[in-house]
C-alpha positions as CSV (number, residue, x, y, z in Angstrom):
1,X,32.9,100.7,-158.8
2,X,32.3,100.4,-155.1
3,X,34.2,102.1,-152.3
4,X,34.1,100.0,-149.2
5,X,34.5,101.7,-145.9
6,X,32.8,99.2,-143.6
7,X,35.9,97.2,-142.4
8,X,39.3,98.0,-143.9
9,X,39.0,100.6,-146.7
10,X,39.1,99.1,-150.2
11,X,38.1,99.9,-153.8
12,X,36.4,97.2,-155.9
13,X,35.8,97.3,-159.7
14,X,33.4,94.8,-161.1
15,X,33.8,92.7,-158.0
16,X,37.6,92.7,-158.1
17,X,39.4,94.4,-155.2
18,X,42.0,96.9,-156.5
19,X,45.1,96.0,-154.5
20,X,47.5,98.7,-155.9
21,X,47.3,102.4,-156.3
22,X,45.6,104.5,-153.6
23,X,47.7,105.1,-150.6
24,X,48.3,107.8,-148.0
25,X,46.5,111.1,-148.6
26,X,45.0,110.0,-151.9
27,X,43.2,107.1,-150.3
28,X,42.2,109.3,-147.3
29,X,40.8,112.0,-149.7
30,X,38.6,109.4,-151.4
31,X,37.4,107.9,-148.1
32,X,36.7,111.4,-146.7
33,X,34.6,112.3,-149.8
34,X,32.5,109.1,-150.0
35,X,31.5,109.6,-146.3
36,X,30.3,113.1,-147.4
37,X,28.1,112.4,-150.4
38,X,26.6,115.8,-150.1
39,X,30.1,117.2,-150.7
40,X,32.8,119.1,-148.9
41,X,34.5,122.4,-149.5
42,X,38.2,122.6,-150.2
43,X,38.7,124.3,-146.8
44,X,36.9,121.4,-145.0
45,X,38.9,118.8,-146.9
46,X,42.2,120.6,-146.2
47,X,41.5,121.0,-142.5
48,X,40.6,117.3,-142.1
49,X,43.5,116.0,-144.1
50,X,46.2,118.5,-143.3
51,X,45.1,120.1,-140.0
52,X,46.7,123.4,-139.1
53,X,48.8,123.6,-142.2
54,X,48.7,126.9,-144.2
55,X,47.9,126.9,-147.9
56,X,47.2,123.3,-148.7
57,X,45.7,124.1,-152.1
58,X,48.6,122.5,-154.1
59,X,48.5,119.3,-151.9
60,X,44.7,119.1,-152.4
61,X,45.0,119.5,-156.2
62,X,47.8,116.9,-156.4
63,X,45.8,114.4,-154.2
64,X,42.7,115.0,-156.3
65,X,44.6,114.4,-159.6
66,X,46.0,111.2,-158.2
67,X,42.6,109.9,-157.0
68,X,41.0,110.7,-160.4
69,X,43.9,109.1,-162.3
70,X,43.8,106.0,-160.2
71,X,40.0,105.6,-160.6
72,X,40.2,106.1,-164.4
73,X,43.0,103.6,-164.7
74,X,41.2,101.0,-162.5
75,X,37.9,101.3,-164.3
76,X,38.9,102.2,-167.8
77,X,36.3,105.0,-167.7
78,X,36.9,108.5,-168.7
79,X,35.1,110.1,-165.8
80,X,35.9,112.7,-163.2
81,X,34.6,110.5,-160.4
82,X,34.9,113.4,-157.9
83,X,32.8,116.3,-159.1
84,X,33.3,120.0,-158.2
85,X,30.3,122.3,-158.2
86,X,28.9,125.0,-156.0
87,X,32.2,125.2,-154.2
88,X,32.1,121.6,-153.1
89,X,33.8,118.3,-154.1
90,X,31.5,115.3,-154.1
91,X,31.6,111.7,-155.4
92,X,29.8,111.1,-158.6
93,X,27.1,108.7,-157.5
94,X,26.5,107.7,-161.1
95,X,29.8,105.8,-161.2
96,X,30.7,105.4,-157.5
97,X,28.8,103.3,-155.0
98,X,29.6,102.9,-151.3
99,X,28.9,100.2,-148.9
100,X,28.1,102.7,-146.2
101,X,25.4,104.3,-148.4
102,X,23.9,100.9,-149.0
103,X,24.1,100.0,-145.3
104,X,22.3,103.2,-144.4
105,X,19.6,102.6,-147.0
106,X,19.1,99.0,-145.8
107,X,18.8,100.1,-142.1
108,X,16.4,102.9,-143.0
109,X,14.3,100.4,-145.0
110,X,14.3,98.0,-142.1
111,X,13.3,100.8,-139.7
112,X,10.4,101.9,-142.0
113,X,9.3,98.2,-142.4
114,X,9.0,97.7,-138.6
115,X,6.2,95.3,-138.1
116,X,6.3,94.1,-141.7
117,X,8.7,91.1,-141.3
118,X,8.5,90.2,-145.0
119,X,10.1,93.5,-145.9
120,X,12.2,93.9,-142.8
121,X,14.1,90.6,-142.9
122,X,15.7,91.0,-146.3
123,X,16.7,94.6,-145.4
124,X,18.3,93.4,-142.2
125,X,20.0,90.5,-143.9
126,X,21.5,93.0,-146.5
127,X,22.7,95.3,-143.7
128,X,24.4,92.4,-141.9
129,X,26.1,91.3,-145.1
130,X,27.4,94.8,-145.8
131,X,28.8,95.3,-142.3
132,X,32.3,93.9,-142.7
133,X,33.6,95.6,-139.5
134,X,34.4,98.9,-137.9
135,X,34.3,101.9,-140.2
136,X,37.7,102.3,-142.0
137,X,39.2,99.6,-139.8
138,X,42.9,100.0,-139.6
139,X,43.0,103.5,-141.1
140,X,44.1,106.2,-138.6
141,X,42.0,109.1,-139.8
142,X,41.1,111.4,-136.9
143,X,38.3,113.0,-138.9
144,X,36.6,109.6,-139.1
145,X,36.1,109.2,-135.3
146,X,32.7,110.9,-135.2
147,X,31.5,108.7,-138.1
148,X,32.8,105.6,-136.3
149,X,31.1,106.6,-133.1
150,X,27.8,107.2,-134.9
151,X,28.0,103.9,-136.7
152,X,28.9,102.1,-133.5
153,X,25.7,103.3,-131.9
154,X,23.6,102.6,-135.0
155,X,25.0,99.3,-136.3
156,X,24.9,96.9,-133.3
157,X,21.1,96.7,-133.3
158,X,21.2,95.5,-136.9
159,X,24.4,93.5,-137.0
160,X,24.2,91.6,-133.7
161,X,20.7,90.3,-134.1
162,X,19.5,87.8,-136.7
163,X,16.7,89.1,-138.9
164,X,13.3,88.1,-137.6
165,X,11.7,85.1,-139.3
166,X,9.4,86.0,-142.1
167,X,5.8,85.0,-141.9
168,X,4.8,82.3,-144.3
C-alpha cells in the first residue's frame, strides 16, 4: 500500500487508487502520520487536527479506528498499519509506503551521487516521476504548510531540470 502525498492525497493498493473511504479527519490523520514516519504523540496529533479544543482523546481514538478499519478493508490485511509505542503513533513501514519517503530517498541519492552521472540520472528521473505536484494539493491542512514550504524549496532543483545525460 502506498500513501501518496505529492499532489492530491490518495491511497493506492496494488497500483489501484482507493476512491472511497477516507475523508475528513480520518484522511487528515493518515496524512499527518505518514509525514512523520518517526511518529507523533497523541498531544501533537490533537493539536494539529483539533487545535485549541480541550480533550480530543475520544476524537483521536475514533479517527484512529476508522483509519485502521479502512486500511484493513482496502488491503485485506489484518494489520494495525499505525503502530503505537513509546508514547507515539507511527506508520508501519513494513506495510505502508509513501511517495514523499521515496522522493526524499531519490533526492538524497542524487545529492550523494553528484559528479557520478550514471548514478545521479536515474535517481533524478525517479524523483521527477514521483513529484506529482504540491504536497497534499487541494487539502486545506494548516499543519502541512511548513512541509509544503520545505518541499517547495527542495523540489524545484530536481523537478524543473532534466536529469543530466549519462556518460556512455
